[in-house]
C-alpha positions in Angstrom: 124.0 88.2 112.6 120.8 86.0 113.4 118.8 84.3 111.1 115.1 85.2 111.0 111.9 84.4 108.8 109.2 87.2 108.4 105.9 85.4 107.6 103.2 87.9 106.0 99.7 87.5 105.2 98.4 89.9 102.9 94.9 91.1 101.7 93.5 88.8 98.9 91.7 91.2 97.4 94.5 93.3 96.1 95.8 93.6 92.8 99.1 92.1 92.1 100.7 95.2 91.7 99.5 96.4 95.2 100.5 93.2 97.0 104.1 93.5 95.2 104.3 97.0 96.9 103.4 95.6 100.1 106.0 93.1 100.1 108.6 95.5 98.7 107.9 97.8 101.6 108.3 95.1 104.2 111.8 94.3 102.3 112.4 97.8 102.7 112.0 97.9 106.4 114.3 94.6 106.6 117.3 96.6 104.8 116.7 99.8 106.6 117.7 98.1 109.9 120.7 96.4 108.1 119.1 93.1 107.5 120.2 90.9 104.4 117.5 89.3 102.5 118.4 85.8 101.5 115.1 84.4 100.1 111.5 85.4 99.4 108.8 82.6 99.1 105.4 83.4 97.7 103.0 80.4 98.7 100.1 82.2 96.9 96.4 82.3 97.9 95.2 80.2 100.8 92.3 80.0 102.8 92.5 81.3 106.3 92.1 79.1 109.4 89.4 81.7 110.6 87.8 85.1 109.3 90.2 88.2 109.7 88.7 91.5 109.0 85.6 89.7 107.1 88.2 88.1 104.9 88.4 84.3 104.5 91.6 84.1 101.9 95.0 85.9 102.1 98.2 85.5 100.1 101.3 84.2 102.1 104.7 85.3 101.8 107.7 84.1 103.9 111.1 86.3 103.7 114.1 85.0 105.3 116.8 87.3 106.4 119.8 88.0 108.3 120.0 91.0 110.8 121.2 91.9 114.4 119.2 91.0 117.4 117.6 94.4 117.7 116.0 94.4 114.1 113.0 92.0 114.3 111.4 94.3 117.2 111.7 97.4 114.8 110.6 95.6 111.7 107.3 94.6 113.5 106.7 97.7 114.8 106.5 99.2 111.2 104.7 96.1 109.7 102.1 96.1 112.5 100.7 99.4 111.1 100.8 98.7 107.5 97.8 98.6 105.5 96.7 95.2 103.9 98.9 93.2 106.1 96.4 90.9 107.8 98.9 89.0 110.0 102.6 89.0 110.5 105.1 87.3 112.5 109.0 87.3 112.8 110.7 84.0 114.4 114.3 83.5 114.9 115.5 80.3 112.6 117.8 77.8 114.2 121.3 78.0 113.1 
């Protein structure tokens, strides 16, 4: 099992409940591919470096998880088409 981090930038115009649903859906994809979530960090609303889809702010979430080497590609495949996710990135963490 490798350690990974999923960074999500979620639409800042969403209500708290809708944002929580987006994060839960992403966590669901991780567990679907036999991932084990170790930590979820919410950084809150931050100003974006540049405008994305006519928005200047987004909510940042960082989800640490352990999974097999094939899981990140599958997780990215699902997160890519999620509504209200402005940007995402899965990176492998050093052991």
